[in-house]
Backbone as a printed PyTorch tensor [residue, N CA C, xyz], in Angstrom:
tensor([[[ 10.1910,  14.2900, -15.2760],
         [ 10.4070,  12.6770, -15.7400],
         [ 10.5730,  11.6850, -14.2340]],

        [[  9.6390,  10.2630, -14.3550],
         [  9.7610,   9.7510, -13.6870],
         [ 10.7220,   8.4040, -12.7320]],

        [[ 11.7810,   8.0840, -12.5150],
         [ 12.0880,   7.3300, -12.6780],
         [ 11.7030,   6.0850, -11.6960]],

        [[ 10.8980,   6.8600, -10.5320],
         [ 10.9130,   5.5120,  -9.9020],
         [  9.0370,   6.1800,  -8.9400]],

        [[  8.3400,   5.3780,  -9.1320],
         [  7.3460,   5.1000,  -8.8110],
         [  7.1030,   4.0920,  -7.7990]],

        [[  6.6590,   4.9340,  -6.3680],
         [  5.9610,   3.3670,  -5.3530],
         [  4.6490,   3.5570,  -5.4560]],

        [[  4.1240,   3.2390,  -5.9010],
         [  2.4810,   2.0900,  -5.2880],
         [  1.7810,   1.6100,  -3.9600]],

        [[  1.2220,   2.3080,  -3.8940],
         [  0.7400,   1.9770,  -2.5310],
         [ -0.8990,   0.9660,  -2.2070]],

        [[ -0.7430,  -0.0030,  -1.9840],
         [ -1.7930,  -1.5270,  -1.8480],
         [ -2.2180,  -1.7860,  -0.9260]],

        [[ -4.5610,  -1.8800,  -1.1070],
         [ -4.0310,  -2.7550,   0.7770],
         [ -5.1970,  -3.4030,   0.1890]],

        [[ -5.0280,  -3.9950,  -1.3090],
         [ -6.2110,  -4.9420,  -2.2750],
         [ -6.5980,  -5.2400,  -2.5410]],

        [[ -7.7640,  -3.9180,  -2.4590],
         [ -9.2030,  -3.5820,  -2.5070],
         [ -9.0050,  -3.1910,  -3.6340]],

        [[-10.4510,  -2.8130,  -4.3040],
         [-10.5310,  -2.5670,  -5.5040],
         [-10.2840,  -1.4730,  -5.9180]],

        [[-10.5440,  -0.5150,  -5.3000],
         [ -9.9690,   0.8380,  -4.9260],
         [ -8.1380,   0.6460,  -5.4370]],

        [[ -7.1070,   0.2790,  -5.0270],
         [ -6.5960,  -0.1380,  -5.3690],
         [ -5.9930,  -1.1610,  -6.4390]],

        [[ -6.9820,  -1.2950,  -7.3430],
         [ -6.2740,  -2.4080,  -8.0840],
         [ -7.0830,  -1.8460, -10.0830]],

        [[ -7.9120,  -0.4040,  -8.9870],
         [ -7.8410,   0.9620, -10.3300],
         [ -6.9970,   1.6970, -10.1020]],

        [[ -6.7520,   1.6450,  -8.3810],
         [ -5.5830,   3.4890,  -9.5480],
         [ -3.9390,   1.8360,  -9.8730]],

        [[ -3.6980,   1.0890,  -9.4810],
         [ -2.6800,   0.4660, -10.1760],
         [ -2.6500,   0.5210, -11.5020]],

        [[ -3.5620,   0.6490, -12.5890],
         [ -4.2170,   0.6400, -13.9110],
         [ -2.9260,   2.2500, -14.1880]],

        [[ -3.6230,   3.5550, -13.7160],
         [ -2.4120,   4.0510, -14.1600],
         [ -1.3080,   4.3560, -13.1400]],

        [[ -0.2550,   3.6250, -12.1900],
         [  0.0490,   3.7650, -11.9930],
         [  1.5680,   3.1930, -12.9420]],

        [[  0.8470,   1.8730, -13.3200],
         [  1.3220,   0.9310, -14.4380],
         [  1.6470,   1.6430, -16.0160]],

        [[  0.8700,   2.3530, -16.3510],
         [  0.6070,   3.0450, -17.2040],
         [  1.5360,   4.1740, -16.9260]],

        [[  2.2460,   5.2630, -15.8300],
         [  2.7990,   6.2660, -15.7880],
         [  3.9600,   5.3060, -15.7550]],

        [[  4.0210,   4.4290, -14.9570],
         [  5.6180,   3.1070, -15.2320],
         [  6.1530,   2.9200, -16.5580]],

        [[  5.5160,   3.0740, -17.3780],
         [  5.1540,   1.5880, -18.7570],
         [  5.9340,   3.4160, -19.6060]],

        [[  5.3000,   4.0840, -19.7300],
         [  5.6220,   6.1140, -19.8740],
         [  6.3360,   5.5200, -20.4540]],

        [[  7.0740,   6.2410, -19.2410],
         [  8.2790,   6.5910, -18.3490],
         [  9.1000,   5.4340, -18.3330]],

        [[  8.7820,   4.0630, -18.2930],
         [ 10.4410,   3.1030, -17.6940],
         [ 10.3780,   3.2600, -16.7990]],

        [[  9.8080,   3.2800, -15.6300],
         [ 10.2020,   3.9820, -14.5120],
         [  9.8050,   2.7290, -13.2400]],

        [[ 10.9120,   2.1680, -12.7440],
         [ 11.4520,   1.4000, -12.0390],
         [  9.5640,   1.7780, -10.6630]],

        [[  9.0230,   0.5700, -11.1640],
         [  7.6490,   0.5060, -10.6970],
         [  7.7350,  -0.2850,  -9.2150]],

        [[  7.1830,   0.4210,  -7.5690],
         [  6.8350,  -0.4710,  -6.5160],
         [  6.0130,  -0.4740,  -5.7430]],

        [[  5.5570,  -1.5110,  -5.5550],
         [  4.8820,  -1.3880,  -5.1200],
         [  4.4110,  -2.4600,  -3.3550]],

        [[  4.2340,  -1.5550,  -2.6750],
         [  4.1450,  -1.7070,  -0.8660],
         [  2.8840,  -2.1790,  -0.0940]],

        [[  2.3580,  -3.0750,   0.4390],
         [  1.2090,  -3.0160,   0.7470],
         [  1.8680,  -3.0300,   2.8040]],

        [[  1.3150,  -1.9030,   3.2800],
         [  1.5610,  -2.4400,   4.4180],
         [  0.5330,  -3.2640,   5.3230]],

        [[  0.5440,  -3.9990,   6.5720],
         [  0.1150,  -4.3600,   7.0720],
         [ -0.0120,  -3.9400,   8.8950]],

        [[ -1.3690,  -3.1930,   8.7610],
         [ -1.2770,  -2.5140,   9.7550],
         [ -1.2630,  -3.4450,  11.4020]],

        [[ -0.5650,  -2.5100,  12.2170],
         [  0.0350,  -3.5270,  13.3520],
         [ -1.1410,  -3.4160,  14.7110]],

        [[ -1.3250,  -4.9890,  14.9050],
         [ -2.6330,  -5.3170,  15.5080],
         [ -3.0330,  -5.2740,  16.8570]],

        [[ -4.0720,  -4.5010,  17.7140],
         [ -3.6670,  -3.8730,  19.1650],
         [ -2.4780,  -5.5310,  19.6280]],

        [[ -2.1790,  -4.5060,  20.4470],
         [ -1.4010,  -5.9870,  21.4330],
         [ -1.8630,  -6.4630,  22.8070]],

        [[ -2.7640,  -7.2670,  22.2080],
         [ -2.7750,  -7.9910,  23.9780],
         [ -3.0290,  -8.8990,  25.0700]],

        [[ -1.7000,  -8.9080,  24.2620],
         [  0.1270, -10.0920,  25.0370],
         [ -0.1090,  -9.7230,  26.6090]],

        [[ -1.1270,  -8.8350,  26.5770],
         [ -1.0040,  -8.7070,  28.2830],
         [ -2.2040,  -9.2770,  28.6560]],

        [[ -2.8090,  -9.5920,  28.0180],
         [ -4.2990, -10.4020,  28.2760],
         [ -4.0980, -12.1110,  28.1300]],

        [[ -5.2970, -12.3520,  29.1570],
         [ -5.3340, -13.8480,  28.6260],
         [ -6.1640, -13.9760,  27.2490]],

        [[ -6.0950, -14.9420,  26.5650],
         [ -6.6590, -14.9850,  24.7070],
         [ -6.7520, -16.4860,  24.8780]],

        [[ -6.9980, -17.0910,  25.0610],
         [ -6.9490, -19.3320,  25.1870],
         [ -6.7880, -19.1700,  23.6640]],

        [[ -5.5230, -20.3190,  23.4250],
         [ -5.6640, -20.6600,  21.9650],
         [ -5.2890, -19.9150,  20.8630]],

        [[ -4.5380, -18.8430,  21.5970],
         [ -3.7600, -17.7530,  20.6080],
         [ -2.5580, -17.7800,  20.7060]],

        [[ -1.6050, -17.9020,  20.0830],
         [ -0.5610, -17.7420,  20.3980],
         [ -0.3120, -15.9670,  19.2040]],

        [[  0.5660, -15.1510,  19.4850],
         [  0.2780, -13.6800,  18.8180],
         [  1.6190, -13.7410,  18.7730]],

        [[  2.3810, -14.1510,  18.2050],
         [  3.3470, -14.7750,  17.3090],
         [  3.1630, -15.8510,  16.2400]],

        [[  2.2020, -16.1190,  16.9740],
         [  1.7460, -17.2990,  15.3700],
         [  0.1010, -16.3300,  14.2380]],

        [[  0.3180, -15.5320,  15.2940],
         [ -1.0440, -15.2010,  14.4190],
         [ -0.1000, -14.1450,  13.5620]],

        [[  0.5620, -13.3110,  13.8930],
         [  1.4910, -12.0280,  13.4140],
         [  1.9660, -13.2370,  11.7490]],

        [[  2.6370, -14.2670,  12.4010],
         [  3.7580, -15.2900,  10.9350],
         [  2.6740, -15.3300,  10.5440]],

        [[  1.9500, -15.8340,  10.5960],
         [  0.6420, -16.0230,   9.4770],
         [ -0.4180, -15.0490,   9.6370]],

        [[ -0.7400, -13.8510,   8.7340],
         [ -1.1630, -11.9750,   9.0060],
         [  0.0670, -12.4990,   8.1790]],

        [[  1.3140, -12.3960,   8.0710],
         [  2.6790, -11.7020,   7.2610],
         [  2.7790, -12.5960,   5.8610]],

        [[  2.7770, -14.0710,   5.7730],
         [  2.6890, -14.6730,   5.5160],
         [  1.6290, -14.7520,   4.1790]],

        [[ -0.2260, -15.0400,   4.3750],
         [ -1.2120, -14.0620,   3.9680],
         [ -0.5960, -13.2580,   2.8470]],

        [[ -0.1380, -12.0690,   3.7750],
         [ -0.0080, -10.5400,   2.8760],
         [  1.1720, -10.9120,   1.6960]],

        [[  1.7410, -11.5420,   2.1480],
         [  2.7910, -12.2870,   1.3210],
         [  2.5360, -12.3290,  -0.2270]],

        [[  1.5800, -14.0390,   0.7350],
         [  0.6460, -14.2320,  -0.5140],
         [ -0.0620, -13.4370,  -1.8360]],

        [[ -0.8750, -12.8210,  -1.2630],
         [ -1.6180, -11.6930,  -1.6910],
         [ -1.1600, -10.8060,  -2.8470]],

        [[  0.4370, -10.4310,  -2.8000],
         [  1.2800,  -9.7540,  -2.4220],
         [  1.2250, -10.4390,  -4.4670]],

        [[  1.9380, -12.1600,  -3.3970],
         [  2.1880, -12.0210,  -5.2590],
         [  1.3690, -12.7050,  -6.1680]],

        [[ -0.3850, -12.3750,  -5.4270],
         [ -0.8900, -13.1210,  -6.9390],
         [ -0.9930, -11.7180,  -6.8470]],

        [[ -1.2350, -10.2910,  -6.4880],
         [ -1.6590,  -8.9260,  -7.3450],
         [ -0.4470,  -8.7820,  -7.9920]],

        [[  0.3760,  -8.9650,  -8.3460],
         [  1.5540,  -8.9010,  -9.5820],
         [  1.3060,  -9.6780, -10.2980]],

        [[  1.6180, -11.1800, -10.2280],
         [  0.7330, -12.1690, -10.7140],
         [ -0.1950, -11.3870, -11.8130]],

        [[ -1.0270, -10.9700, -10.9640],
         [ -2.3540, -11.1080, -12.3990],
         [ -1.6880,  -9.4920, -12.9310]],

        [[ -1.2640,  -8.5270, -11.4230],
         [ -2.1070,  -6.7840, -12.8120],
         [ -0.7210,  -6.4300, -13.4960]],

        [[  0.7090,  -7.1530, -13.4650],
         [  2.1650,  -6.5030, -13.7940],
         [  3.3180,  -7.8640, -13.6750]],

        [[  2.6260,  -8.4770, -14.2770],
         [  3.8470, -10.2470, -14.4920],
         [  4.1850,  -9.9570, -15.2570]],

        [[  4.6200,  -8.7980, -16.9610],
         [  5.1040,  -8.9570, -18.0500],
         [  6.6650,  -7.6100, -17.8250]],

        [[  5.8420,  -6.7600, -16.2700],
         [  6.2460,  -5.2560, -16.2980],
         [  7.5810,  -5.5510, -15.8910]],

        [[  9.0920,  -5.2510, -16.3000],
         [  9.8490,  -5.7420, -15.7000],
         [ 11.4660,  -5.1620, -14.7310]],

        [[ 10.7770,  -4.1440, -13.6790],
         [ 11.1480,  -2.9450, -13.2740],
         [  9.9230,  -3.2020, -12.2950]],

        [[  9.8560,  -4.1570, -11.3640],
         [  8.8920,  -4.3900, -10.7960],
         [  8.8660,  -5.0990,  -9.4910]],

        [[  8.9090,  -4.3630,  -8.4370],
         [  8.8680,  -5.0220,  -7.5950],
         [  8.5410,  -4.7280,  -6.0680]],

        [[  8.3610,  -5.5110,  -4.8850],
         [  7.2220,  -4.9790,  -3.8100],
         [  7.9420,  -5.4880,  -2.7900]],

        [[  7.3530,  -5.3940,  -1.3010],
         [  7.3140,  -5.4560,  -0.8410],
         [  6.4850,  -5.5820,   0.6180]],

        [[  6.2050,  -6.2590,   1.4250],
         [  5.3580,  -5.7700,   2.8360],
         [  6.0200,  -5.8840,   4.3540]],

        [[  5.2970,  -4.6360,   4.7190],
         [  6.4850,  -3.7890,   5.5720],
         [  4.0700,  -3.9350,   7.2700]],

        [[  5.1400,  -4.4050,   8.1530],
         [  4.3980,  -3.7930,   8.9790],
         [  4.9420,  -2.3900,   9.5770]],

        [[  3.2480,  -1.4370,   9.7330],
         [  2.7740,  -0.2940,  11.0410],
         [  2.1810,   0.5520,  10.8890]],

        [[  2.6590,   1.5610,  10.5850],
         [  1.0070,   2.6690,  11.0290],
         [  1.2370,   2.6600,   8.8090]],

        [[ -0.0340,   2.7620,   8.0940],
         [  0.0950,   2.7400,   7.0450],
         [  0.7980,   3.6390,   6.2530]],

        [[  0.2170,   4.8970,   6.7770],
         [  0.7550,   6.2270,   5.7250],
         [  2.3630,   6.8280,   6.4250]],

        [[  2.4090,   6.2430,   7.1610],
         [  4.1170,   6.6430,   7.9850],
         [  5.1340,   5.6000,   7.1660]],

        [[  4.7930,   4.3610,   6.8900],
         [  5.6000,   3.5670,   6.6200],
         [  5.2190,   3.5500,   5.0090]],

        [[  4.1290,   3.8250,   3.7760],
         [  4.5280,   4.4100,   2.5720],
         [  5.3340,   5.4110,   2.4420]],

        [[  5.6480,   6.7960,   2.9280],
         [  6.2730,   7.5420,   3.1040],
         [  7.7810,   7.6090,   3.9730]],

        [[  7.8300,   6.5820,   4.1110],
         [  9.3310,   6.0770,   4.1770],
         [  9.5920,   5.0510,   3.5680]],

        [[  8.8170,   4.2340,   2.9320],
         [  9.9450,   3.3340,   1.1270],
         [  9.7110,   4.4160,   0.4890]],

        [[  9.0410,   5.7180,   0.3990],
         [  9.3470,   6.0170,  -0.9730],
         [ 10.6980,   6.9250,  -0.2890]],

        [[ 10.5230,   7.6350,   0.3690],
         [ 11.4350,   7.6570,   0.3220],
         [ 13.4920,   7.5930,   0.3960]],

        [[ 13.0130,   5.7850,   1.0120],
         [ 14.1360,   4.9380,   0.3460],
         [ 14.2270,   4.7550,   0.1250]],

        [[ 13.3230,   4.4150,  -1.1020],
         [ 13.6370,   4.7840,  -3.3600],
         [ 13.7640,   5.3870,  -4.1860]],

        [[ 13.6390,   6.9040,  -2.8900],
         [ 13.9690,   8.0550,  -4.0320],
         [ 13.0930,   8.2700,  -4.5300]],

        [[ 12.3910,   7.9400,  -5.0210],
         [ 10.2890,   7.5400,  -5.4240],
         [  9.6670,   9.2040,  -6.2730]],

        [[  9.7910,   9.7110,  -7.5340],
         [  9.0520,  10.9160,  -8.1570],
         [  7.9540,  10.6660,  -8.0300]],

        [[  7.3550,   9.5800,  -7.2910],
         [  6.1080,   9.7910,  -7.0910],
         [  5.5050,   8.7510,  -6.4800]],

        [[  4.2260,   8.8220,  -5.5620],
         [  3.6080,   8.3290,  -4.8390],
         [  2.1050,   7.6110,  -5.4730]],

        [[  1.7290,   6.4550,  -5.7370],
         [  0.6990,   6.4530,  -6.0220],
         [ -0.5290,   5.7250,  -5.1890]],

        [[ -1.8540,   6.4100,  -4.6630],
         [ -2.2720,   5.3740,  -4.3310],
         [ -3.4610,   5.6310,  -4.9300]],

        [[ -4.7350,   4.5720,  -3.8410],
         [ -5.9950,   4.9110,  -4.3660],
         [ -6.5970,   4.7280,  -3.4810]],

        [[ -8.2400,   5.4870,  -3.5670],
         [ -8.7680,   6.3020,  -1.6220],
         [ -9.7210,   5.5850,  -2.4160]],

        [[-11.0550,   5.4260,  -1.2240],
         [-12.0870,   5.3590,  -1.2430],
         [-13.4760,   5.9230,  -1.3880]],

        [[-12.4620,   7.5950,  -0.7070],
         [-13.8070,   8.1350,  -0.5330],
         [-14.6930,   7.9400,  -0.5790]],

        [[-14.6220,   8.0430,   1.3950],
         [-15.0380,   7.8400,   3.0690],
         [-15.1090,   9.1500,   3.1280]],

        [[-16.1370,   9.1450,   3.2540],
         [-17.1890,  11.0060,   3.6120],
         [-18.2600,  10.6190,   5.3190]],

        [[-18.0490,  11.9960,   5.4380],
         [-18.9810,  11.7700,   6.9110],
         [-18.4650,  10.8090,   8.1590]],

        [[-18.9620,   9.7940,   9.2580],
         [-18.6330,   9.4590,   9.7910],
         [-17.6100,   8.4330,   9.3010]],

        [[-17.7240,   8.1210,   8.5590],
         [-16.4480,   7.0950,   7.5770],
         [-15.2890,   7.4680,   7.6790]],

        [[-15.4350,   8.3020,   7.4750],
         [-13.6210,   9.5120,   7.2850],
         [-13.3570,   9.4340,   8.3660]],

        [[-14.3620,  10.0750,   9.5030],
         [-13.7160,  10.6520,  11.2930],
         [-13.6350,   9.5210,  11.5920]],

        [[-14.2750,   8.8150,  11.0400],
         [-13.7080,   6.9280,  12.0440],
         [-12.3990,   6.3990,  11.6750]],

        [[-11.9850,   6.3000,  10.2410],
         [-11.4700,   5.1990,  10.1510],
         [-10.4350,   6.3950,   9.5370]],

        [[-10.9760,   7.7840,   9.0320],
         [ -9.6160,   8.4290,   8.3710],
         [ -9.3730,   7.6510,   6.7980]],

        [[ -8.0170,   8.3360,   6.1810],
         [ -7.8800,   7.8760,   5.0530],
         [ -6.5000,   8.1150,   5.4520]],

        [[ -5.9100,   6.6060,   5.2350],
         [ -4.7080,   6.4090,   4.1600],
         [ -3.7920,   7.1440,   2.9780]],

        [[ -4.9000,   7.3770,   2.9900],
         [ -4.5620,   8.4300,   1.2740],
         [ -4.0450,   9.8540,   1.6490]],

        [[ -4.9980,  10.1780,   2.4560],
         [ -5.0590,  11.8340,   3.2230],
         [ -3.8730,  11.8010,   3.4120]],

        [[ -3.1260,  10.8930,   4.7560],
         [ -2.7200,  11.0040,   5.7210],
         [ -1.0610,  11.1310,   5.1500]],

        [[ -0.9630,  10.4710,   3.5830],
         [  0.2280,  10.1150,   2.7960],
         [  0.5400,  11.6210,   1.9650]],

        [[ -1.0960,  12.2440,   1.1370],
         [ -1.0120,  13.8230,   0.6380],
         [ -0.4130,  15.0640,   1.6640]],

        [[ -0.9060,  14.3110,   2.9480],
         [ -0.6230,  16.0290,   3.7540],
         [  0.9570,  15.8410,   4.6830]],

        [[  1.2300,  14.6500,   4.4320],
         [  2.6320,  14.8340,   5.1500],
         [  3.6350,  14.7230,   4.3720]],

        [[  3.4280,  14.1650,   2.9430],
         [  4.4550,  13.5300,   2.6330],
         [  5.2980,  15.1760,   1.3810]],

        [[  6.6400,  14.9750,   0.8190],
         [  7.4120,  15.8890,   0.4670],
         [  7.2680,  15.2150,  -1.2580]],

        [[  7.0900,  13.9350,  -1.2640],
         [  6.9740,  13.6450,  -2.1680],
         [  5.9170,  13.9030,  -2.5470]],

        [[  5.3950,  14.1680,  -4.0310],
         [  4.3760,  14.3230,  -4.9370],
         [  3.8020,  13.1100,  -5.2930]],

        [[  1.9340,  13.4760,  -4.7530],
         [  1.0980,  12.2770,  -4.5030],
         [  0.2450,  12.7730,  -5.3900]],

        [[ -0.3400,  10.9560,  -6.3160],
         [ -1.0880,  10.9290,  -7.1070],
         [ -2.3740,   9.9030,  -6.5410]],

        [[ -3.4780,  10.9550,  -6.0090],
         [ -4.9120,   9.7390,  -5.4700],
         [ -6.2210,   9.3650,  -6.3420]],

        [[ -6.3620,   8.5890,  -6.1050],
         [ -7.1980,   8.0690,  -7.1270],
         [ -8.4590,   7.2650,  -6.7030]],

        [[ -9.5450,   8.1130,  -6.9460],
         [-10.2000,   7.5220,  -6.7170],
         [-11.2910,   6.6840,  -7.3350]],

        [[-11.8130,   5.5860,  -7.2180],
         [-13.3090,   4.5910,  -8.2660],
         [-14.1100,   5.2610,  -8.3340]],

        [[-14.8430,   4.8620,  -9.2980],
         [-15.6550,   5.7310, -10.1550],
         [-16.7210,   4.8470, -10.0510]],

        [[-18.0430,   5.5130,  -9.2560],
         [-18.7420,   4.5100,  -7.9560],
         [-20.1150,   4.3590,  -9.2920]]])
């Protein structure tokens, strides 16, 4: 029985594809469906002089943009699902996803994966892979077909 499902999105095509699985499972089990987007914390450059930029203002604008994207995502993909909730948080993506899953007692985490390989994978890593490796909660990772 899946009472609560956490879906993590980065608003990519891969996430859109994976969301269909999360929503389908939520409908089948009449689950609470929580959606999370994590804003990666920007490199803190406050110690350096960068003209015409207020970092507090920049962070605020990034958060407002992410909230608008989340609202659009929910309206586009699940406007008719009654047990939907969403949140946008700053932090390290895999860490915040796992924290949120534990906080809401999720029975399953669903994430999309880009399927990066080689140097791309070494340089950028994979949030999905880190969630799979570090989470004590079951994780379903969905890769978009190419």
